[in-house]
C-alpha positions in Angstrom: 14.0 -50.5 -9.8 12.2 -49.0 -12.7 8.9 -50.3 -11.4 9.6 -48.8 -8.0 10.4 -45.5 -9.5 7.2 -45.4 -11.5 5.1 -46.4 -8.4 6.8 -43.6 -6.4 6.1 -41.1 -9.3 2.4 -42.3 -9.4 2.0 -41.8 -5.7 3.6 -38.4 -5.9 1.1 -37.5 -8.6 -1.8 -38.5 -6.4 -0.7 -36.3 -3.5 -2.5 -38.5 -1.0 -1.5 -36.6 2.1 -3.2 -33.4 0.9 -6.2 -35.3 -0.5 -6.6 -37.0 2.9 -6.5 -33.6 4.7 -9.3 -32.3 2.4 -11.4 -35.4 2.2 -14.3 -33.6 4.1 -14.6 -31.0 1.3 -16.8 -31.9 -1.7 -15.4 -31.5 -5.2 -14.5 -33.2 -8.5 -12.3 -36.3 -8.3 -8.8 -35.4 -9.4 -6.6 -37.3 -11.8 -3.0 -38.1 -10.9 -0.7 -35.2 -11.7 -3.3 -33.3 -13.8 -5.9 -32.9 -11.1 -8.9 -31.3 -12.8 -6.9 -29.2 -15.3 -8.3 -31.1 -18.3 -11.8 -29.9 -17.6 -10.7 -26.3 -17.0 -8.6 -26.3 -20.2 -11.5 -27.6 -22.2 -14.4 -25.5 -20.9 -12.7 -22.4 -19.5 -12.3 -21.7 -15.8 -15.4 -19.5 -15.4 -17.7 -22.1 -17.0 -16.2 -25.1 -15.2 -16.2 -23.5 -11.8 -19.9 -22.7 -12.3 -20.6 -26.4 -13.1 -18.8 -27.4 -10.0 -20.6 -24.9 -7.8 -24.0 -26.2 -9.1 -22.8 -29.8 -8.5 -21.0 -29.5 -5.2 -22.3 -26.4 -3.5 -20.9 -22.9 -2.6 -17.7 -24.3 -1.1 -15.7 -27.1 -2.9 -12.2 -28.0 -3.7 -10.7 -28.6 -7.2 -7.2 -29.6 -8.1 -4.8 -27.5 -10.1 -2.4 -30.3 -10.9 -1.4 -31.7 -7.5 -2.3 -28.5 -5.7 -5.8 -28.0 -4.2 -7.8 -24.8 -4.6 -10.8 -24.3 -2.3 -13.5 -22.1 -3.9 -15.9 -19.8 -2.1 -19.0 -18.8 -4.0 -21.2 -16.6 -1.6 -20.7 -12.9 -0.9 -20.3 -13.5 2.9 -17.6 -16.1 2.3 -16.0 -13.8 -0.2 -15.9 -11.0 2.4 -14.2 -13.3 4.9 -11.6 -14.5 2.3 -10.6 -11.0 1.0 -10.6 -9.3 4.4 -8.9 -12.0 6.5 -6.6 -13.7 4.0 -4.4 -11.1 2.3 -1.3 -13.2 1.4 -0.9 -14.8 -2.0 1.3 -17.7 -2.7 1.3 -18.3 -6.5 1.3 -21.9 -7.7 1.9 -20.7 -11.3 5.3 -21.8 -12.6 7.7 -19.1 -13.7 8.1 -19.9 -17.4 9.8 -16.6 -18.2 12.4 -17.3 -20.9 14.9 -14.5 -20.2 16.6 -13.6 -16.9 15.2 -10.1 -17.1 11.6 -11.5 -17.5 12.2 -13.9 -14.7 13.5 -11.2 -12.4 10.6 -8.9 -13.3 8.0 -11.6 -12.5 9.4 -11.8 -9.0 8.4 -8.2 -8.4 4.9 -8.4 -10.0 2.2 -6.9 -7.9 -0.2 -9.5 -9.1 1.7 -12.4 -7.4 3.5 -10.6 -4.6 3.3 -11.8 -1.0 1.7 -9.4 1.4 4.9 -7.8 2.7 6.2 -7.1 -0.8 2.7 -6.1 -1.9 2.5 -3.4 0.8 5.8 -1.8 -0.5 4.5 -1.9 -4.1 1.1 -0.6 -3.3 2.7 2.2 -1.3 4.7 3.1 -4.3 1.6 3.1 -6.5 -0.6 5.2 -4.2 0.5 8.7 -5.4 -0.1 7.6 -9.0 -3.8 6.9 -8.2 -4.5 9.8 -5.9 -7.5 11.9 -6.8 -5.2 14.8 -7.9 -3.4 12.5 -10.3 -6.6 11.0 -11.6 -7.8 14.5 -12.5 -4.6 15.1 -14.5 -5.1 11.9 -16.5 -8.4 13.1 -17.9 -6.6 15.2 -20.6 -4.6 12.4 -22.1 -7.6 10.1 -21.9 -9.7 12.7 -23.8 -6.9 12.9 -26.4 -6.9 9.2 -26.8 -10.7 9.3 -27.3 -10.3 12.1 -29.9 -7.9 9.9 -31.9 -10.5 7.0 -31.7 -13.2 9.4 -32.9 -11.1 10.1 -36.0 -10.8 6.4 -36.8 -14.6 5.9 -36.3 -15.2 8.8 -38.7 -13.1 7.0 -41.3 -15.1 3.9 -40.7 -18.4 5.7 -41.3 -17.1 7.3 -44.5 -16.0 3.9 -45.8 -19.3 2.3 -44.8 -17.7 -0.8 -43.5 -18.3 -2.7 -40.3 -15.6 -2.3 -37.6 -14.3 -4.6 -34.9 -14.7 -2.0 -32.2 -13.0 -4.2 -29.7 -9.7 -3.9 -31.6 -10.0 -0.2 -32.0 -10.7 0.2 -28.3 -7.7 -1.9 -27.6 -5.5 0.4 -29.7 -7.0 3.4 -27.9 -6.5 2.0 -24.3 -2.9 1.1 -25.2 -2.4 4.7 -26.5 -3.6 6.0 -23.1 -1.2 3.6 -21.3 1.6 5.1 -23.3 0.9 8.7 -22.5 -0.1 8.3 -18.9 2.2 5.5 -17.8 5.3 6.2 -19.8 4.9 9.7 -21.2 5.4 8.5 -24.7 3.3 7.9 -27.8 3.2 4.2 -28.5 1.8 4.9 -32.0 -1.1 2.5 -31.6 -3.6 4.9 -33.1 -1.3 6.6 -35.6 -2.7 4.5 -38.4 -6.2 5.7 -39.4 -7.1 2.3 -40.7 -10.4 1.1 -39.4 -9.0 -2.4 -39.1 -7.0 -1.6 -36.1 -3.2 -2.0 -35.6 -1.2 -5.0 -36.8 -2.0 -8.4 -35.4 1.7 -9.3 -35.4 2.9 -9.1 -31.8 6.4 -8.1 -33.0 4.9 -5.0 -34.8 2.2 -3.8 -32.4 2.2 -3.3 -28.6 -1.6 -3.8 -28.7 -1.2 -7.2 -30.5 1.6 -8.2 -28.1 -0.6 -7.5 -25.0 -3.6 -9.2 -26.6 -1.5 -12.3 -27.5 -0.4 -12.7 -23.8 -4.0 -12.6 -22.6 -5.4 -14.8 -25.3 -2.7 -17.4 -25.2 -2.1 -17.4 -21.4 -5.1 -19.5 -20.5 -4.8 -23.2 -19.7 -6.7 -24.1 -22.8 -4.3 -22.4 -25.2 -0.9 -23.2 -23.6 0.0 -26.8 -23.0 3.3 -25.9 -21.5 1.5 -24.2 -18.6 -0.6 -27.3 -18.0 2.4 -29.6 -18.0 4.4 -27.2 -15.8 1.6 -27.1 -13.2 1.1 -30.9 -13.3 4.9 -31.6 -13.2 6.6 -28.5 -11.8 10.0 -30.3 -11.6 10.0 -30.4 -15.4 9.8 -26.6 -15.8 13.5 -26.3 -16.7 13.2 -29.1 -19.2 10.1 -27.4 -20.7 12.0 -24.2 -21.2 14.8 -26.2 -22.9 12.3 -28.0 -25.1 10.6 -24.7 -26.1 14.0 -23.2 -27.0 14.9 -26.3 -29.1 11.5 -26.3 -30.9 11.8 -22.5 -31.5 15.3 -23.1 -33.0 13.9 -25.8 -35.4 10.8 -23.7 -36.1 8.5 -26.4 -34.6 6.7 -24.3 -32.0 2.9 -23.9 -32.6 2.1 -20.4 -33.7 0.3 -19.5 -30.4 3.4 -20.4 -28.4 5.7 -18.7 -30.8 3.6 -15.5 -30.7 3.5 -15.6 -26.9 7.2 -15.7 -26.8 7.5 -12.8 -29.1 4.9 -10.8 -27.2 6.6 -11.3 -23.9 10.0 -10.4 -25.3 8.6 -7.2 -27.0 6.8 -6.0 -23.8 9.6 -7.0 -21.4 12.2 -5.2 -23.5 10.0 -2.1 -23.9 9.3 -2.0 -20.1 13.0 -2.2 -19.3 14.0 0.4 -21.9 11.4 2.9 -20.7 12.3 2.4 -17.1 16.0 2.9 -17.8 15.2 6.0 -19.9 13.0 7.4 -17.0 15.8 6.8 -14.5 18.4 8.4 -16.8 16.0 11.4 -17.4 15.7 11.9 -13.7 19.5 11.7 -13.2 20.0 14.3 -15.9 17.2 16.6 -14.8 17.1 16.3 -11.0 15.0 19.4 -10.7 12.3 18.4 -13.2 8.8 17.8 -11.7 7.5 14.3 -12.0 4.9 15.0 -14.7 3.5 13.1 -17.7 4.0 9.5 -16.6 3.6 7.0 -13.8 7.1 5.7 -14.7 8.8 9.0 -14.1 7.2 9.2 -10.6 8.4 5.6 -9.8 11.9 6.5 -11.0 11.9 9.8 -9.2 10.8 8.7 -5.7 12.8 6.9 -3.1 10.5 3.8 -2.8 13.2 1.2 -2.5 12.4 -0.4 -5.9 15.2 -1.4 -8.2 15.2 -1.2 -12.0 13.6 -4.7 -12.5 10.9 -3.9 -9.8 10.0 -0.6 -11.5 10.0 -2.3 -15.0 7.7 -5.0 -13.6 5.2 -2.3 -12.6 5.4 -0.9 -16.1 4.9 -4.3 -17.6 1.9 -5.1 -15.5 0.3 -1.7 -16.2 0.9 -2.1 -19.9 -1.1 -5.3 -19.8 -3.7 -4.4 -17.2 -4.3 -0.9 -18.4 -4.9 -2.2 -21.9 -7.0 -5.3 -21.3 -9.4 -4.5 -18.5 -10.3 -1.1 -19.9 -10.7 -2.3 -23.5 -12.9 -5.3 -22.5 -15.1 -3.2 -20.2 -15.6 -0.5 -22.9 -16.3 -3.1 -25.5 -18.8 -5.0 -23.3 -20.5 -1.8 -22.3 -20.9 -0.7 -25.9 -22.1 -4.2 -26.9 -24.8 -4.1 -24.1 -26.0 -0.7 -25.1 -26.2 -1.6 -28.8 -28.1 -4.7 -28.0 -30.6 -2.9 -25.8 -32.0 0.2 -27.6 -34.0 1.5 -24.6 -30.8 1.6 -22.4 -28.9 3.2 -25.3 -31.6 5.9 -25.6 -31.3 6.7 -21.8 -27.5 6.7 -21.9 -27.4 9.1 -24.9 -30.0 11.4 -23.3 -27.8 11.6 -20.2 -24.8 12.5 -22.3 -26.7 15.1 -24.3 -28.0 16.7 -21.1 -24.5 17.4 -20.0 -23.8 19.8 -22.9 -21.2 20.1 -25.5 -18.1 20.3 -23.3 -16.1 17.2 -22.6 -16.4 16.2 -19.0 -13.5 16.5 -16.5 -12.8 13.9 -13.8 -14.8 16.0 -11.4 -17.9 15.8 -13.7 -18.2 12.1 -13.9 -20.7 12.0 -11.0 -23.2 13.6 -13.4 -23.5 10.4 -15.4 -25.2 7.9 -13.0 -26.7 5.9 -15.8 -23.5 5.6 -17.7 -21.9 4.4 -14.4 -24.6 1.9 -14.0 -24.1 0.6 -17.6 -20.4 0.1 -16.7 -21.2 -1.6 -13.4 -23.8 -3.9 -15.0 -21.4 -4.8 -17.9 -18.7 -5.6 -15.2 -21.2 -7.8 -13.5 -22.0 -9.7 -16.6 -18.5 -9.8 -18.0 -16.0 -9.4 -15.1 -12.4 -9.1 -16.4 -11.3 -11.5 -13.7 -13.8 -14.3 -12.9 -12.1 -15.2 -9.7 -9.5 -13.7 -7.4 -5.9 -15.0 -7.4 -6.0 -17.5 -4.5 -5.2 -16.4 -1.0 -3.1 -18.7 1.2 -4.2 -19.9 4.6 -1.5 -19.7 7.3 -3.7 -21.4 9.8 -7.0 -23.2 9.9 -9.8 -21.2 8.3 -13.6 -21.5 8.8 -15.4 -21.2 5.5 -19.1 -22.0 4.8 -19.3 -24.6 7.6 -16.1 -26.3 6.6 -12.6 -26.1 8.2 -9.9 -25.5 5.6 -6.5 -26.6 6.9 -3.4 -24.3 6.9 -1.3 -24.2 3.8 -4.2 -24.2 1.3 -5.2 -21.8 -1.4 -8.7 -20.3 -1.4 -10.2 -18.4 -4.3 -13.5 -16.6 -4.8 -15.8 -17.5 -7.6 -16.7 -13.9 -8.7 -18.4 -15.0 -11.9 -20.8 -17.3 -10.1 -21.7 -14.6 -7.5 -22.5 -12.2 -10.4 -24.9 -14.7 -11.9 -26.5 -16.0 -8.7 -30.2 -15.2 -8.6 -29.8 -14.9 -4.8 -27.7 -11.9 -5.4 -29.1 -10.3 -8.6 -32.7 -10.8 -10.0 -32.8 -12.1 -13.5 -29.0 -12.3 -13.7 -28.8 -13.1 -17.4 -30.7 -9.9 -18.2 -28.8 -6.7 -18.9 -30.5 -4.3 -16.4 -28.2 -1.3 -15.6 -31.0 0.4 -13.6 -30.4 -2.1 -10.9 -27.3 0.0 -10.0 -29.0 3.4 -10.2 -30.0 4.6 -6.7 -33.5 6.1 -6.7 -34.6 4.1 -9.8 -37.7 1.9 -9.3 -35.6 -1.1 -10.3 -32.6 -0.4 -8.0 -31.5 -3.5 -6.2 -29.8 -3.6 -2.8 -27.1 -6.2 -2.8 -24.4 -7.5 -0.5 -21.3 -5.3 -0.9 -19.3 -8.4 -1.9 -21.8 -9.7 -4.4 -20.4 -7.4 -7.0 -16.6 -7.4 -7.1 -15.2 -7.3 -10.6 -11.9 -5.7 -9.3 -11.5 -8.1 -6.3 -11.7 -6.7 -2.8 -10.1 -6.1 0.5 -6.4 -5.1 0.9 -5.6 -6.7 -2.5 -8.4 -4.9 -4.5 -7.2 -3.8 -8.0 -5.2 -0.7 -7.3 -5.9 0.7 -10.8 -9.7 0.4 -10.5 -10.4 4.2 -10.3 -8.1 4.9 -13.2 -9.8 2.2 -15.4 -13.3 3.4 -14.5 -12.4 7.0 -15.2 -11.1 6.1 -18.6 -14.1 3.9 -19.5 -16.6 6.6 -18.6 -14.8 9.4 -20.4 -14.4 7.4 -23.6 -18.0 6.0 -23.4 -19.3 9.6 -23.2 -17.2 10.6 -26.2 -18.5 7.7 -28.3 -22.1 8.1 -27.4 -22.0 11.9 -28.1 -20.6 11.4 -31.6 -21.9 8.1 -33.0 -24.8 5.7 -33.3 -23.7 2.1 -33.0 -25.5 -0.9 -34.4 -24.3 -4.5 -33.9 -23.7 -6.5 -37.0 -25.9 -9.7 -37.3 -24.9 -12.7 -35.4 -23.4 -10.9 -32.4 -25.9 -12.0 -29.8 -25.1 -13.7 -27.5 -21.5 -12.6 -27.2 -19.0 -15.4 -27.7 -16.4 -15.3 -24.9 -12.8 -16.3 -25.1 -10.8 -18.7 -22.8 -7.9 -16.5 -22.1 -6.6 -15.2 -18.8 -9.4 -12.6 -18.6 -13.0 -12.7 -19.7 -13.7 -10.9 -22.9 -14.9 -11.2 -26.5 -13.5 -14.2 -28.4 -12.7 -12.5 -31.7 -14.2 -9.1 -31.3 -17.4 -7.1 -31.5 -18.4 -6.1 -35.0 -20.5 -2.9 -35.5 -21.8 -0.4 -38.1 -21.0 3.2 -37.2 -23.0 6.3 -38.1 -22.7 9.9 -37.0 -25.3 11.5 -34.8 -24.6 14.9 -36.2 -25.0 14.8 -40.0 
């Protein structure tokens, strides 16, 4: 009986029916239960998928545990996937520890199916209207002003700074004022070392912990839950038991603390916004996204609204901080580009730009686009789900299969961008001799189609405004040993431990 049970379990782990359906697609050989997760956990998803693309071609299948993921790696195939396949069916296990966190994850825009996503995106639309974006320029400039004060302190002390951490504090500061209408106190400390690294003491550290420890290479519970989803309840029980005995690895303990801190904060702020609306029914919805969500009749319950707050707290911090840090890194490593960017900033004059002025910085915009090409926050889209047979790159993908787009590979494919490993922002400047025409889906750091990142314009506005502020005030020099940038293996692509610089004022 035991032998029969083990044999049945082994056959289950092989998932032979699906492997047979996809036998015509090239790809790495999967292991029972694990699939190809071991390689991804070891090397990072963006690196491993590039290896597979080189080995198997632009369309291949890899196995996320027992579940197959077909990967598209050309702009035309990417266009087909994001325009024709809008539904998502997440294969990620729900490891949320509390009932509140579990309920909030069900309403996440990141993993929502198309019908739910339409409702959520409709609720978000007023938040990212051009009128709203213009209003956010003021709190963004205020966040940048606080950052400038910290950089001035760094210059006076003559110490190198981890500018990535300071930028993270600044972007979380902006999240607090724009999304919640509160000061999260992430830049109240003038220390040049950044806020506390303890996720229980700092919202920035909590968000950073979730991104750093959420990758397959840093959380064995996720790997096991994907490989053996029926063990998810047992894993939660085991984690709780280990936590009680203080046996959890520090990374998992910190992740649990971080999720608890941000979940509780999102719920508390949501409840406060709803109470404020009830007490002040005639008050205009000013100062925060959350107040607008709580004010409007969008059909979202408390957990659904809190879920949007939670997602924005993470995405508004991480994407913007990484893009800013990578843009500054690229400029500091390329003096000619830095000189051109500074000249463009100086030509604008002494006033800080408004939202409507950002079109006057084409080279700054090109620097950001090139940095997003080289270091896209998301290296591939969350898989779309086929409801019927789907033609892709000369192959027929059966119904019921996840398809993802290899954004990172497209950004580094010489067929799409000449000399792709070279930082060349002028390739994005129309009218420049080195301007390059490229397929509209060759560059998609924010995804594409109906599921394109809804906060894209907000993030780009903040990046450009803050970049202008920094370049106007300071000269930045990379500390030795920073080139090439060492990348982390977290959920998103970004610096591993930071970007270390020396700061000096341009106006002594």
